SEDRENFI-30611 format. One line per 2 residues: for each residue x, y, z of C-alpha. Coordinates in steps of 0.2 Angstrom, whole numbers, plus 5000, padded with zeros to 4 digits. Example, Ala and Ser with C-alpha at 12.3 -4.5 7.8 and 13.67 -1.06 7.14 Angstrom:
// SEDRENFI-30611
5062/4978/5039  5068/4995/5036 .
This chain:
// SEDRENFI-30611
5100/5108/4976  5085/5103/4967 .
5078/5120/4969  5093/5126/4957 .
5090/5113/4946  5071/5116/4945 .
5076/5137/4942  5090/5135/4928 .
5084/5121/4918  5072/5105/4915 .
5056/5108/4909  5054/5126/4905 .
5036/5130/4916  5021/5134/4903 .
5020/5150/4896  5005/5158/4884 .
4992/5150/4873  4991/5146/4856 .
4982/5135/4845  4985/5119/4840 .
4979/5105/4829  4975/5090/4841 .
4975/5077/4829  4991/5078/4825 .
4998/5077/4845  4989/5061/4845 .
4996/5053/4832  5014/5058/4837 .
5015/5060/4855  5004/5053/4866 .
5001/5034/4870  4995/5020/4858 .
4981/5010/4860  4990/4993/4862 .
4997/4988/4878  5013/4997/4887 .
5025/4990/4899  5016/4992/4913 .
5034/4999/4923  5025/5004/4942 .
5007/5004/4936  4999/5007/4952 .
5000/5013/4970  5014/5000/4975 .
5019/4995/4959  5014/4979/4946 .
5011/4966/4962  5006/4979/4974 .
5018/4973/4985  5031/4989/4982 .
5045/4975/4974  5051/4975/4955 .
5063/4958/4955  5079/4963/4949 .
5077/4952/4933  5066/4965/4927 .
5073/4978/4927  5090/4986/4929 .
5100/4990/4947  5103/5005/4954 .
5121/5002/4957  5129/5007/4975 .
5134/5025/4971  5123/5042/4972 .
5110/5043/4958  5111/5056/4947 .
5096/5066/4940  5091/5065/4922 .
5076/5077/4922  5065/5088/4935 .
5051/5095/4929  5041/5108/4938 .
5022/5103/4944  5009/5116/4940 .
4999/5111/4956  5004/5103/4973 .
5001/5086/4981  5005/5069/4989 .
4998/5055/4976  5013/5046/4969 .
5018/5046/4949  5013/5028/4942 .
5023/5023/4928  5016/5014/4912 .
5025/5013/4895  5034/5031/4890 .
5024/5040/4901  5021/5046/4920 .
5003/5048/4926  5000/5055/4942 .
4989/5071/4950  4990/5089/4958 .
4979/5100/4964  4974/5121/4966 .
4965/5128/4977  4950/5138/4969 .
4940/5148/4982  4935/5135/4994 .
4936/5120/4984  4951/5111/4976 .
4953/5108/4955  4962/5093/4954 .
4970/5087/4935  4979/5073/4931 .
4994/5078/4920  5005/5065/4909 .
5022/5064/4907  5035/5059/4893 .
5047/5048/4905  5062/5051/4894 .
5062/5067/4896  5051/5074/4909 .
5041/5087/4896  5021/5087/4900 .
5013/5078/4886  4994/5082/4893 .
4985/5088/4907  4963/5087/4912 .
4954/5094/4926  4947/5079/4933 .
4934/5088/4946  4933/5102/4958 .
4932/5094/4974  4930/5102/4993 .
4928/5096/5011  4942/5098/5025 .
4958/5088/5025  4972/5086/5035 .
4989/5097/5034  5000/5080/5027 .
4983/5076/5015  4977/5087/5005 .
4966/5085/4991  4975/5076/4976 .
4983/5060/4987  4975/5045/4979 .
4988/5037/4968  4979/5035/4950 .
4979/5017/4943  4981/5008/4924 .
4978/4993/4917  4987/4998/4900 .
4970/5004/4893  4963/5016/4905 .
4970/5029/4920  4957/5027/4934 .
4957/5042/4948  4946/5041/4966 .
4939/5057/4973  4928/5052/4985 .
4913/5062/4987  4916/5068/4971 .
4917/5050/4959  4928/5039/4952 .
4931/5046/4934  4941/5034/4919 .
4952/5040/4905  4961/5034/4890 .
4977/5037/4889  4977/5054/4878 .
4968/5059/4894  4948/5059/4885 .
4938/5056/4900  4928/5039/4893 .
4917/5039/4912  4913/5044/4929 .
4904/5035/4942  4897/5044/4957 .
4905/5042/4975  4892/5044/4989 .
4896/5062/4997  4908/5051/5013 .
4916/5066/5028  4932/5064/5036 .
4941/5079/5045  4957/5072/5040 .
4952/5069/5023  4954/5053/5009 .
4970/5046/5003  4966/5028/5000 .
4972/5027/4982  4960/5012/4970 .
4964/4994/4963  4963/4987/4948 .
4959/4970/4947  4954/4956/4932 .
4942/4971/4925  4936/4980/4943 .
4942/4994/4949  4939/4994/4966 .
4941/5010/4981  4939/5011/4999 .
4931/5023/5006  4932/5024/5022 .
4924/5042/5032  4916/5044/5052 .
4903/5034/5043  4893/5026/5031 .
4911/5017/5023  4911/5005/5010 .
4923/4996/4999  4914/4996/4979 .
4919/4988/4964  4915/4996/4948 .
4916/4988/4927  4933/4995/4922 .
4928/4999/4906  4911/5009/4909 .
4912/5010/4927  4896/5003/4929 .
4893/4997/4950  4898/4979/4952 .
4895/4979/4971  4895/4989/4984 .
4901/4982/5003  4895/4994/5019 .
4912/4995/5031  4911/4998/5050 .
4926/5009/5048  4925/5026/5057 .
4940/5033/5044  4956/5029/5036 .
4968/5029/5024  4974/5013/5017 .
4971/5006/4999  4965/4988/4995 .
4979/4974/4988  4974/4960/4981 .
4980/4940/4981  4978/4924/4976 .
4976/4914/4991  4973/4898/4994 .
4962/4892/5006  4960/4876/5020 .
4953/4865/5005  4965/4868/4993 .
4956/4879/4980  4962/4893/4976 .
4952/4911/4975  4955/4932/4973 .
4958/4940/4989  4955/4961/4993 .
4963/4964/5009  4962/4980/5018 .
4972/4983/5031  4959/4993/5046 .
4944/4995/5048  4930/4987/5056 .
4933/4991/5076  4956/4990/5071 .
4951/4973/5060  4960/4969/5042 .
4946/4961/5032  4947/4947/5015 .
4934/4951/5001  4929/4940/4988 .
4933/4953/4971  4919/4948/4962 .
4905/4949/4974  4913/4958/4987 .
4905/4948/5002  4917/4945/5015 .
4930/4931/5016  4936/4935/5033 .
4943/4946/5044  4959/4945/5060 .
4956/4961/5074  4971/4968/5080 .
4975/4981/5069  4973/5002/5076 .
4957/5010/5074  4963/5020/5060 .
4974/5014/5048  4988/5021/5035 .
4999/5009/5029  4992/4998/5015 .
4993/4975/5018  5009/4970/5017 .
5009/4955/5006  5018/4940/5000 .
5025/4922/5002  5005/4915/5006 .
5008/4930/5020  4998/4946/5023 .
5008/4958/5035  4998/4971/5045 .
5004/4985/5054  4998/5001/5058 .
4998/5015/5072  5012/5025/5079 .
5023/5012/5085  5006/5001/5086 .
5003/4983/5081  5013/4972/5071 .
5006/4954/5064  5005/4940/5052 .
4992/4928/5045  4990/4915/5033 .
4978/4920/5018  4966/4909/5012 .
4953/4912/5029  4936/4911/5032 .
4925/4920/5048  4933/4925/5059 .
4951/4920/5063  4957/4920/5079 .
4972/4926/5088  4979/4913/5091 .
4980/4911/5071  4992/4925/5068 .
5008/4919/5061  5016/4932/5075 .
5013/4946/5083  5024/4963/5087 .
5012/4974/5101  5022/4988/5095 .
5035/4992/5080  5021/4998/5065 .
5022/5015/5056  5011/5027/5056 .
5009/5031/5037  5023/5021/5028 .
5019/5003/5021  5036/4991/5023 .
5043/4976/5011  5043/4961/5012 .
5059/4952/5005  5061/4935/5003 .
5066/4930/5023  5066/4949/5027 .
5052/4960/5031  5056/4979/5033 .
5046/4992/5041  5050/5011/5043 .
5044/5021/5057  5039/5040/5052 .
5053/5045/5063  5067/5037/5054 .
5068/5018/5062  5071/5005/5050 .
5068/4987/5058  5071/4970/5050 .
5061/4957/5055  5059/4938/5052 .
5044/4935/5042  5041/4919/5049 .
5043/4922/5069  5043/4941/5067 .
5061/4941/5079  5070/4958/5074 .
5086/4955/5069  5090/4973/5064 .
5086/4991/5069  5093/5007/5062 .
5088/5024/5064  5089/5033/5044 .
5090/5054/5046  5073/5066/5045 .
5055/5061/5044  5047/5050/5031 .
5031/5049/5026  5033/5039/5008 .
5032/5020/5011  5048/5008/5007 .
5050/4999/4989  5062/4987/4985 .
5072/4983/4966  5078/4967/4967 .
5086/4966/4984  5090/4984/4986 .
5078/4996/4997  5073/5012/4994 .
5067/5024/5008  5064/5043/5004 .
5065/5058/5018  5052/5071/5019 .
5068/5081/5017  5074/5073/5001 .
5089/5058/5008  5086/5044/4997 .
5090/5028/5007  5096/5014/4997 .
5099/4999/5007  5104/4978/5007 .
5097/4969/5021  5108/4954/5024 .
5098/4946/5039  5108/4951/5055 .
5114/4969/5049  5110/4983/5039 .
5120/4988/5023  5120/5008/5016 .
5123/5006/4998  5120/5025/4995 .
5111/5041/5000  5108/5054/4986 .
5104/5072/4998  5090/5083/4986 .
5086/5093/4997  5074/5110/4994 .
5060/5103/4991  5045/5092/5003 .
5046/5074/4998  5031/5063/5003 .
5027/5054/4990  5032/5036/4985 .
5041/5033/4971  5040/5022/4958 .
5051/5012/4949  5054/5010/4929 .
5068/5004/4918  5081/5006/4932 .
5076/5026/4936  5065/5033/4952 .
5052/5044/4950  5050/5055/4962 .
5037/5069/4966  5040/5082/4979 .
5028/5097/4982  5033/5104/4968 .
5041/5095/4955  5044/5079/4945 .
5060/5072/4944  5067/5056/4936 .
5086/5048/4947  5095/5036/4938 .
5113/5026/4942  5128/5040/4938 .
5131/5039/4920  5117/5031/4911 .
5105/5039/4899  5087/5032/4898 .
5084/5018/4888  5077/5025/4873 .
5083/5039/4862  5073/5057/4871 .
5060/5064/4862  5059/5081/4855 .
5049/5095/4868  5029/5094/4861 .
5018/5105/4868  5009/5101/4884 .
4989/5099/4881  4976/5106/4891 .
4958/5098/4890  4943/5107/4896 .
4929/5092/4901  4915/5105/4900 .
4915/5108/4882  4933/5097/4874 .
4941/5114/4870  4958/5110/4866 .
4973/5120/4868  4993/5120/4866 .
5005/5130/4879  5022/5132/4871 .
5036/5130/4880  5047/5145/4887 .
5065/5143/4877 .
């Protein structure tokens, strides 16, 4: 179905090149310098939990969703889209000999029309067939967009697509590539670069890209992303912690966000972790490995946190790739094979489990009390989760494309990215909350000489 939509309508492919007035486009069609609404500004959403509260955005309802628009992308990738104000941002890659060109794209959230795209960098190195070079999700602080490419650099762009700084990331290597996404935390951009040797976590100034701190990690690789939370210590004081799931011989590790010092660690993950740590209610939940361990800890610890300090532990329940969500008294985990499980986050007791059709790489997200799961085959499940049973709300079957990226949530719409298209889905009969903007030319920027070209739409 999706393939037919892309072929017959939506955003037309770019054709031809013409002269264009870049300043006029900036005045009318690009994000304004005042801070936009941060609908879904980074990997795992506005709080790094994968959850948007129901009072913050319109609910999705219980009927299959409709495609509002779809737009073919010029390159592939696994990075998730982010939603900032009226714009969607994501990365893509295109092969170029033995390297890949990674680009940053900006689309109109209401229509899907491309607004601008810019080359980030050329990158190279081995990677996994399910990974690639455009797997790291961008992050935005409302003024700047950050793209992390270990070995190539950390890049900061303003919201018109102009590169404002570039910081080197030392050339580290892993045979299956990299996928960790940057974290924006109190004026810092924090990145995890886990490789087979010389792994590290580092923080950069969001305004100018200056290195603020760098801490070595005893990790042999991983694709997890850092998350941040406010934690209360045993002494009763509050502090900000940056938590990384995996590394250090199989540990969850917490860092001081201001100086990078290690605060605490707890052994028990598999050696190489993909899922991001799950946060909520002063608790961090770790999952890793194909049917690997799952456990919960209180944040705010110190030093080596012993095994008996874990709130609970399940020896074999963790997914290999997808990250779960924590909703009040329910913890949802989704195995790559499609088994969704609901646990009590207090004691770890399994409440129920239910198999969904398909294979899953995208992480779970949630809007209010509705959990969202997207299969690689394009089946979009929305379910509720009573404490004692699975409750399916609807299934939207897209088909045709392959879906590995996690959806973003923006004003009651889901923004999805397939292996070749960007699309917006919403409840049937609803339209976007703001009128659709007229189509505008896409701007392509050459970072070498700042040459600007307009690419008109086919009509």
